[in-house]
C-alpha positions as CSV (number, residue, x, y, z in Angstrom):
1,X,-208.6,-69.7,-70.2
2,X,-210.3,-69.0,-66.9
3,X,-209.8,-65.7,-65.0
4,X,-209.5,-65.6,-61.2
5,X,-208.5,-63.2,-58.5
6,X,-205.6,-64.3,-56.3
7,X,-207.0,-65.1,-52.8
8,X,-205.6,-66.1,-49.4
9,X,-205.4,-70.0,-49.4
10,X,-208.5,-69.9,-51.7
11,X,-211.7,-71.9,-51.4
12,X,-212.4,-75.4,-52.7
13,X,-214.7,-73.8,-55.3
14,X,-211.7,-71.7,-56.5
15,X,-209.5,-74.7,-56.8
16,X,-212.2,-76.7,-58.5
17,X,-212.1,-74.2,-61.3
18,X,-208.3,-74.2,-61.1
19,X,-207.9,-78.0,-61.4
20,X,-210.4,-78.4,-64.2
21,X,-209.4,-75.4,-66.4
22,X,-207.3,-75.5,-69.5
23,X,-205.5,-72.4,-68.2
24,X,-205.7,-69.6,-65.7
25,X,-205.0,-65.9,-65.9
26,X,-204.7,-63.9,-62.7
27,X,-206.8,-60.7,-62.4
28,X,-204.2,-58.3,-61.0
29,X,-206.0,-55.1,-62.0
30,X,-209.1,-53.4,-60.7
31,X,-209.8,-51.9,-57.3
32,X,-209.5,-53.7,-54.0
33,X,-212.8,-54.5,-52.2
34,X,-213.2,-55.2,-48.5
35,X,-214.9,-58.4,-47.1
36,X,-213.7,-60.7,-49.8
37,X,-211.4,-63.8,-49.9
38,X,-208.5,-61.5,-51.0
39,X,-207.5,-61.2,-47.3
40,X,-209.5,-63.9,-45.6
41,X,-210.0,-67.6,-45.6
42,X,-212.3,-69.9,-43.7
43,X,-211.3,-73.1,-41.8
44,X,-213.1,-75.3,-39.3
45,X,-211.9,-75.7,-35.7
46,X,-213.5,-77.1,-32.5
47,X,-216.0,-74.2,-32.4
48,X,-217.0,-74.5,-36.0
49,X,-216.3,-72.3,-39.0
50,X,-213.6,-69.9,-38.3
51,X,-212.2,-66.9,-40.2
52,X,-208.5,-66.0,-40.7
53,X,-208.2,-62.4,-41.8
54,X,-205.0,-60.7,-42.9
55,X,-204.9,-57.0,-41.7
56,X,-204.2,-54.5,-44.4
57,X,-203.2,-50.9,-44.7
58,X,-206.2,-48.9,-45.8
59,X,-204.7,-45.8,-47.3
60,X,-206.0,-45.2,-50.9
61,X,-206.1,-42.5,-53.5
62,X,-208.2,-39.3,-53.3
63,X,-211.4,-41.3,-53.9
64,X,-210.5,-43.9,-51.3
65,X,-209.8,-46.6,-54.0
66,X,-206.7,-48.7,-54.2
67,X,-205.5,-51.1,-57.0
68,X,-205.4,-54.8,-55.9
69,X,-201.7,-54.9,-56.7
70,X,-201.0,-51.9,-54.4
71,X,-202.6,-53.3,-51.3
72,X,-200.1,-53.6,-48.5
73,X,-200.3,-55.9,-45.5
74,X,-200.3,-54.4,-42.0
75,X,-197.4,-56.3,-40.4
76,X,-197.5,-54.2,-37.2
77,X,-199.9,-56.9,-35.9
78,X,-198.5,-60.4,-35.4
79,X,-201.2,-62.0,-37.6
80,X,-198.8,-64.6,-39.1
81,X,-198.0,-66.2,-35.7
82,X,-201.7,-66.1,-34.8
83,X,-202.8,-67.7,-38.1
84,X,-200.3,-70.5,-37.8
85,X,-201.1,-71.3,-34.2
86,X,-204.8,-71.4,-35.2
87,X,-204.0,-73.8,-38.1
88,X,-202.0,-76.0,-35.8
89,X,-204.8,-76.2,-33.3
90,X,-207.4,-76.9,-35.9
91,X,-205.5,-79.5,-38.0
92,X,-202.7,-81.1,-36.0
93,X,-204.7,-84.3,-35.7
94,X,-205.7,-84.4,-39.4
95,X,-204.3,-87.2,-41.5
96,X,-201.9,-85.0,-43.5
97,X,-201.0,-82.0,-41.5
98,X,-197.6,-83.2,-40.6
99,X,-197.0,-84.3,-44.2
100,X,-197.4,-80.7,-45.5
101,X,-196.4,-78.7,-42.4
102,X,-192.9,-78.1,-43.7
103,X,-194.2,-76.7,-47.0
104,X,-196.7,-74.3,-45.5
105,X,-195.1,-73.0,-42.3
106,X,-192.4,-71.0,-44.0
107,X,-195.2,-68.7,-45.4
108,X,-195.9,-67.7,-41.8
109,X,-192.2,-67.1,-41.0
110,X,-191.6,-64.7,-43.9
111,X,-192.9,-61.1,-43.9
112,X,-194.6,-60.0,-47.1
113,X,-195.2,-56.4,-48.0
114,X,-198.0,-56.8,-50.6
115,X,-201.1,-58.9,-50.2
116,X,-201.2,-60.1,-53.8
117,X,-197.6,-61.4,-53.5
118,X,-198.6,-63.4,-50.4
119,X,-201.8,-64.7,-52.0
120,X,-200.0,-65.9,-55.1
121,X,-197.4,-67.6,-52.9
122,X,-200.1,-69.4,-50.9
123,X,-201.5,-70.7,-54.3
124,X,-198.0,-71.7,-55.5
125,X,-197.4,-73.7,-52.4
126,X,-200.8,-75.6,-52.8
127,X,-199.8,-76.2,-56.5
128,X,-196.6,-77.8,-55.3
129,X,-198.4,-79.9,-52.8
130,X,-201.0,-81.1,-55.3
131,X,-198.6,-81.4,-58.2
132,X,-200.5,-78.7,-60.2
133,X,-198.8,-76.2,-62.5
134,X,-198.7,-72.7,-61.2
135,X,-200.1,-70.2,-63.7
136,X,-197.9,-67.2,-64.5
137,X,-200.1,-65.1,-66.8
138,X,-201.5,-61.8,-65.4
139,X,-204.0,-59.3,-66.8
140,X,-202.5,-56.0,-67.9
141,X,-205.7,-53.9,-68.0
142,X,-209.1,-54.3,-66.3
143,X,-211.9,-55.5,-68.5
144,X,-215.5,-55.9,-67.3
145,X,-216.3,-58.9,-69.5
146,X,-214.2,-62.0,-69.8
147,X,-214.9,-65.5,-71.2
148,X,-214.8,-68.1,-68.4
149,X,-215.0,-65.4,-65.8
150,X,-214.7,-66.7,-62.2
151,X,-213.6,-63.5,-60.6
152,X,-216.8,-63.6,-58.4
153,X,-215.3,-66.5,-56.5
154,X,-213.3,-64.0,-54.6
155,X,-216.5,-62.7,-53.1
156,X,-217.7,-64.3,-49.9
157,X,-221.2,-64.3,-51.3
158,X,-220.7,-65.3,-55.0
159,X,-223.0,-66.4,-57.8
160,X,-221.6,-69.9,-58.1
161,X,-222.9,-73.1,-56.4
162,X,-220.7,-76.0,-55.5
163,X,-221.8,-79.6,-55.7
164,X,-219.4,-81.0,-53.1
165,X,-219.1,-84.6,-51.8
166,X,-218.7,-84.9,-48.1
167,X,-215.3,-85.9,-46.8
168,X,-214.1,-86.6,-43.3
169,X,-213.2,-83.4,-41.4
170,X,-211.4,-83.2,-38.1
171,X,-214.5,-81.8,-36.2
172,X,-217.1,-83.3,-38.5
173,X,-218.5,-85.4,-35.6
174,X,-219.3,-82.1,-33.7
175,X,-220.4,-79.8,-36.5
176,X,-221.3,-82.0,-39.4
177,X,-219.8,-81.4,-42.8
178,X,-218.7,-77.8,-43.5
179,X,-218.5,-77.1,-47.3
180,X,-216.3,-74.9,-49.3
181,X,-213.6,-74.1,-46.7
182,X,-210.1,-73.1,-47.5
183,X,-208.2,-75.5,-49.7
184,X,-206.1,-76.2,-46.6
185,X,-209.0,-78.1,-45.1
186,X,-209.1,-80.4,-48.1
187,X,-205.3,-80.7,-48.2
188,X,-204.9,-81.6,-44.6
189,X,-207.8,-84.1,-44.6
190,X,-207.4,-85.8,-48.0
191,X,-203.7,-85.2,-48.9
192,X,-202.7,-86.3,-52.4
193,X,-206.3,-87.4,-53.1
194,X,-207.4,-83.7,-53.0
195,X,-206.5,-83.4,-56.6
196,X,-208.8,-86.1,-57.7
197,X,-211.5,-84.7,-55.5
198,X,-211.2,-81.3,-57.1
199,X,-211.5,-82.7,-60.6
200,X,-214.7,-84.6,-59.7
201,X,-216.4,-81.7,-58.0
202,X,-219.0,-79.7,-59.9
203,X,-219.3,-75.9,-59.9
204,X,-222.4,-74.4,-61.4
205,X,-223.7,-70.9,-61.9
206,X,-226.3,-70.0,-59.3
207,X,-227.6,-67.1,-57.2
208,X,-225.6,-65.1,-54.8
């Protein structure tokens, strides 16, 4: 059983673990940390690597800390419309964007209160697209040590290294191959073959 933090349309490294694991448990405890994949994901557009960041409400407890499960999205800003327009611009010409568009767009038409609920929904949608089973097990208490611990994959700078085979990307002719983007990049470019790709990719322990 591997343990992962739910993230916003997680990275290819995240889904490599996901696709190759015998089981997944979601880390829903612990404190929220800024500048992680919890509220951001990276895609590639005509200008190169591009970040999509979900605005959150920053109120915490007396020590400024907040549980991951309590983090709320700041919906006063029209971030969903902006993110969807950016995805359309970046991937409209990809081989499989239109194939999966109707599955993914509703996420940007529905308002979510909690970040974790939205993140889990993005993962569930990817599971449906790739015919993977969506895990339902959550942690009940926070533990420092876990077997098959991949929680560091939520960090932008993590301790894992990805051996990733190049695939054709929309703007690869301009920027070259951009590794370990959001799973959306792999989905829109490889479609159903993304599952095979994930199972053949290698993730190894390395340096941050």
